[in-house]
N, C-alpha and C positions, 0 to 999 in steps of 0.2 A: 219618239217615233222611231221605229226600226225597220230596216229593210228585210223583206222576207226572201230567203234564199242567197246565194252568194254570187256575185258577178264583180267583174273588175271595172274600173274606171279608167283604164289606160286609153291614150289617144292613139288612134289608128289611122293610117292613110290608106285608103282603098284605091287602087289603081295608080298610085303616084310613086315613083321611085325617087327617093332623095339620096344625094351622094354624100350627105354629111350627117353627123350624128345629131340626136335631139338636143344636145346641150350647146352645140356650135351654131353660129348665126349663118345665114345664107351667104354665099361668096359674093364679093363685090362685082357689080356690073359696071361696064364702061358707060360713062356719062357722055352724051352727046354734046353737052355744054357745061362749062364750069367757069364760075367767077374766078377761081384761082388761076386759070390759064389766060386770062385777059391781061393785057398791059396796063399800066398804072393810068394811063390817059383814057383808055377804053372804060376802066373802072370809074373814074371821075365822070365821064360823059354819061354812063349808065345812072350813077347816082343823081347826077343833075336832072336827067330825064325822069327819074322816079319822083324826085322831089317836085319838079314842075307839075307833074300829073297830080300829085297829092295836093299841092297848092290849088290846082284848078278845081278839084273836088271840094275843098274847103271854101273857095271863093263862090262856087256855084251853089253850095249849100247855104251860104250866108246872104245870098240874094234874095 
């Protein structure tokens, strides 16, 4: 199977201006929340809350 005529398959952005090259990733954006900025106590509390929520799902599913 061949294509009739010649045309390029380049990727074009219409109406969008990018400030980085096509090979570089998008610049990092400021995260409103990060687990890395939490204290150890807050991380443990969050882990316990998530664990309790998952156990609640398991116990309800077993009922």
